[in-house]
N, C-alpha and C positions, 0 to 999 in steps of 0.2 A: 697519414699517407694513404694513397689509393690502393685498392686491392690489385692482386696480380692480374696483368692483362689490361688494366685501366691506365689512363694517363696519370702520371705522377703529380701529386700536389700535396701540400700540407693540410692536415686536418685541423690543427690547432694553431693559434696565433704565435708568432715570434715577435721579439722586440728589438728595436735598434735605438740606442741612446744617442741623442744629438745635443750638443752644447755649443752655445756662442756666448762670448763674454764682451760686454760693452767696453769700449776703449778706456784705458786707465787714465788718460790725460785729458780727453775731451769726449764726452759721451755722445756728442752730435756727429762724430766721425763714423761713417758707415764701416762696419766690420763684417768680414765674410769668413766662414769656416767651412771647409769642404769635408764631407763625411763619405767615406768609401762604402759602396754597396756590394762590391765584388761581383756585380752583374756584368755580363758581356755577351755579345752575339754568339761567341763560341761556347759559352756555358750552357745555353739552351734553357735558361730559366728567367722568369720575370717575378717581380713582387706584385702582389695585389694588396694595396694599402687600404686598411679598414678604418683606422682612427689615429689621431695624434693628440696626446695630452701634453700640456706644457705648464710650466711654472716659472715665474720671474722671482728669483731668490733675493731676499733682502730689500725689497722696495721700501724706501723710507719716505716719510712725509717731507714735503718741501714745496718748491714752486710748482705751478701748473705746468705739466709737461705730458708728452706722449712718448711711450716706449713702443717702438715698432719693431717687428721681426717678420721674417718670411722664410719659407722653405721652397727651394726651386731646383730644377735641373740645370739652370743656367749659371755659369760661373762668370766672375769678373764684372758684375753689374756696377754701375756708378751710383745707383739709388735703390731704395727698397723697391722690389718689383711690385707693379700694380696689378690689381685684379684684371684678368684678361691677358696678361703677358704670357707668352709661350713658356711652358715649363713650370709655371707657378702652381704649387700644390696647396699651399696654405699661407695666409698672411694674417698676422695678429697685431692688435694695437691696444695697449693698455693706457687709458687716459686717467691721470692722477689730478684730482681737483680737491683742494682744501675747502672745507666748509667753514662757516663762521665759528663753529664749535671746535674745529680742528679735527673732526672725525672723518675717517675714510674707512671703507669696508671693501674687502676683496674676498672672493671665494676661489681657492686654488685646489687642484689644478683646473685649468680650462680645457675644453675638449673641442676637437674637430672630428666629426664622424662622417665618413663617406659611405653612402649606400646608394647604389652598389659601390663596391670597392673600386679604387682608381689604380690603373696599371702603372708600374714603374719599370723602365728598361734603360736606366741610366747607370753608368759606372760610378757616379757620385752624386750626392745631393749637397747643395750649398745652403747654409743657413746664414741669414743676414740679420743685423740688429743695429739700432741707433736710437737716440732720443731727439726730441724737438728742441730741447733747451739743455745746455750743459749744466750739470750740477755735480758737485764733488760727492754728494751722498750716493749717487748711482754709478759713478765711474767704477768699472770693474765688476759690475753686477752680472751674474750669470743668468741666461735664459736656458732652461733645461727642457728638453722634450723627449718623449718616448713614442716612437712610431710603432704601431701595431700592424703587422703584415703577415701574409702567408706567401709561400713560394709556389709557383706553378710552372710546370714544364711547358716549353713552347718551341717552335721551330725558328730558324734564322729569319724567315720572311716576316713572321709576326713580330719578332723582336725588333727588326729593323723598322718596320712600319710604326711601332709604338715609340721607338727612339726618335724617329723623325717627327711624329705628332707632338711629343712632349719635349722635344729639344734636347734629348739625352745624348 
């Protein structure tokens, strides 16, 4: 926290847990989960997002497929948001390919690091997920993420400008 008389902000990172679960009956179906940030123009704060770590739980060997996910301020998307879409903070894709020996290797968690930090002035964040091929082995698989952020005091004009810029 800032010293007396200075503008208020966090000194240390806070964490927000985010989870999306692939559809239990068809993993190619796009799933969206909204996560509340509790940010609002009346609250006078924004988040400065520094990093996002994520893990795909229980990936099992099987067909060649892509598991895609995204974190966005936009809700109600009909497809995984593309790079360059308004409000997109992160987009991940895990490609699973079997080798002739059947071996596959992954290192978890994976990281997105934003330097400088990216501002967030959205009352919620939507996390999306789907696969390219339906496979019983991945139905219901969870994609877990942990967002590293600090909170910063701001005025209504800055909050509104950021919300408009990022589609919040």
